[in-house]
C-alpha positions in Angstrom: 0.0 0.0 0.0 2.4 2.6 -1.3 -0.1 5.5 -0.9 -1.1 4.5 2.6 -4.9 4.1 2.2 -5.0 0.6 3.8 -2.8 1.8 6.6 -5.2 4.8 7.1 -8.1 2.4 7.4 -6.3 0.2 9.9 -5.2 3.3 11.9 -8.8 4.4 12.2 -9.8 1.0 13.8 -6.7 0.9 16.0 -7.3 4.4 17.3 -10.9 3.5 18.1 -9.8 0.4 20.0 -7.3 2.4 22.0 -9.9 5.0 22.9 -12.5 2.5 23.8 -10.1 0.7 26.2 -9.2 4.0 27.8 -5.7 4.1 26.4 -3.8 7.1 25.0 -4.9 8.1 21.5 -2.3 9.7 19.3 -4.3 12.8 18.4 -4.8 16.4 19.6 -8.6 15.9 19.5 -10.8 13.0 18.6 -14.6 12.5 18.6 -15.1 8.7 18.7 -18.1 6.5 19.2 -18.3 3.4 21.4 -18.7 0.5 19.1 -20.0 -3.1 19.6 -17.6 -4.6 17.0 -15.1 -3.7 14.3 -15.4 -5.5 11.0 -12.5 -5.4 8.5 -12.1 -6.5 4.9 -8.6 -5.6 3.7 -6.2 -7.5 1.6 -6.4 -10.2 -1.0 -6.0 -14.0 -0.5 -7.5 -17.2 -1.7 -8.4 -20.4 0.1 -7.7 -23.1 -2.4 -8.2 -25.8 0.2 -11.8 -24.9 0.3 -12.0 -24.2 -3.5 -12.4 -20.4 -2.9 -10.8 -17.9 -5.3 -9.6 -14.6 -4.1 -12.8 -13.0 -5.3 -14.9 -15.6 -3.5 -13.0 -15.0 -0.2 -13.5 -11.2 -0.7 -17.2 -11.6 -1.3 -17.7 -14.1 1.5 -16.0 -11.9 4.0 -18.0 -8.9 2.8 -21.2 -10.9 3.1 -20.4 -11.8 6.6 -19.8 -8.2 7.5 -23.1 -7.1 5.9 -25.0 -9.8 7.8 -23.5 -9.1 11.2 -22.6 -5.4 11.5 -25.0 -3.2 13.4 -25.6 0.6 13.6 -23.0 0.6 16.5 -20.3 -1.1 14.5 -17.2 0.2 12.7 -16.7 -1.3 9.3 -13.5 -0.9 7.3 -13.6 -2.1 3.7 -10.8 -1.8 1.1 -11.3 -2.4 -2.6 -14.6 -4.3 -2.6 -15.3 -5.7 -6.1 -11.7 -5.6 -7.4 -11.6 -9.4 -8.0 -14.1 -9.3 -10.9 -14.9 -7.3 -14.0 -15.0 -3.5 -13.7 -18.8 -3.3 -14.3 -19.6 -6.1 -11.7 -17.0 -4.8 -9.3 -18.1 -1.2 -9.3 -21.7 -2.3 -9.0 -20.9 -4.6 -6.0 -18.9 -1.8 -4.4 -21.7 0.7 -4.8 -24.4 -1.7 -3.5 -22.2 -2.6 -0.5 -21.7 1.0 0.4 -25.4 1.9 -0.1 -26.4 -1.1 2.1 -24.1 -0.1 4.9 -25.4 3.5 4.7 -29.1 2.8 4.3 -29.7 -0.5 6.2 -26.9 -1.0 8.6 -26.3 2.7 9.3 -22.8 2.1 10.8 -19.7 4.1 10.8 -17.5 3.0 7.9 -14.2 3.7 6.2 -14.6 2.5 2.6 -11.6 2.7 0.2 -11.9 2.2 -3.5 -10.2 3.0 -6.8 -13.6 3.1 -8.6 -13.7 6.8 -9.3 -17.0 6.3 -11.1 -18.7 5.7 -7.8 -18.2 9.3 -6.6 -20.9 11.0 -8.7 -23.4 8.3 -7.5 -22.4 8.1 -3.9 -21.7 11.7 -2.7 -25.1 13.2 -3.8 -27.2 10.2 -2.8 -25.8 9.1 0.5 -26.0 11.8 3.2 -23.0 12.0 5.5 -20.5 10.4 3.1 -17.3 12.4 3.1 -14.9 11.7 0.3 -11.2 11.7 1.2 -8.1 10.9 -0.9 -4.4 10.1 -0.3 -2.2 13.0 -1.5 0.5 12.8 -4.1 3.1 15.3 -5.3 3.7 15.4 -9.1 6.3 17.6 -10.6 4.8 17.5 -14.1 7.9 15.8 -15.5 7.2 12.3 -14.4 8.5 12.7 -10.9 6.2 12.0 -8.0 6.1 11.3 -4.2 3.3 9.8 -2.1 2.8 12.3 0.7 1.1 9.8 3.2 -1.5 12.4 4.0 -5.3 12.2 3.6 -7.1 15.2 2.2 -10.8 16.1 1.7 -12.2 15.5 -1.8 -11.7 12.9 -4.5 -8.7 11.7 -6.4 -9.4 12.0 -10.1 -7.3 9.0 -11.1 -5.4 6.1 -9.7 -1.6 6.1 -9.4 -1.0 2.5 -10.4 1.5 3.4 -13.0 3.6 5.2 -10.4 3.5 2.1 -8.2 4.6 0.0 -11.2 7.5 2.5 -11.8 8.5 2.1 -8.1 8.4 -1.7 -8.6 10.9 -1.3 -11.4 8.7 -2.2 -14.3 10.5 -1.7 -17.6 10.2 1.8 -19.1 8.8 0.3 -22.4 6.0 -1.4 -20.6 5.2 1.7 -18.6 5.1 3.9 -21.7 2.8 1.4 -23.5 0.6 1.4 -20.4 0.5 5.3 -20.3 -0.4 5.4 -24.0 -3.1 2.8 -23.6 -4.5 4.8 -20.6 -4.6 8.0 -22.7 -6.4 6.3 -25.6 -8.9 4.6 -23.3 -9.7 7.9 -21.5 -10.2 9.7 -24.8 -12.8 7.2 -26.0 
């Protein structure tokens, strides 16, 4: 998690646990609710022994959360719907967030790269506050993840930067950039 979003989600849960147990909370000020449970769906793994793909594990864990979380729970979800097609994935992500908002009515931290959710979520779900991880770009291909969270939305993902950090060959990165430009202009 180069940009820090999964870490941010985990920190939210850990701070809540610290506060609820009466322990020091690393903040100047915090308004936290007492919760009955914390539910988390972060990371990707399969369970081949039980014939479960990565996506099946993701959806099974999410289903368990949707069935058991209450209005007094904290739910943290990272990248729901990423294990399937974009259309199905964004639809599952939207429906999950809407269900948590409308039916469960819990506190939630919900991270996604599906930018197309924002126009549907922000106006239709009261109380949803979009945040994004900040990045510095120098305009010449240089960048730095700032490890800060800011209000608003991120207009695009930074997967190509992560690929660059991982050492992907320049030729592959350039082909990916060109493909992204063509895809966005369609």
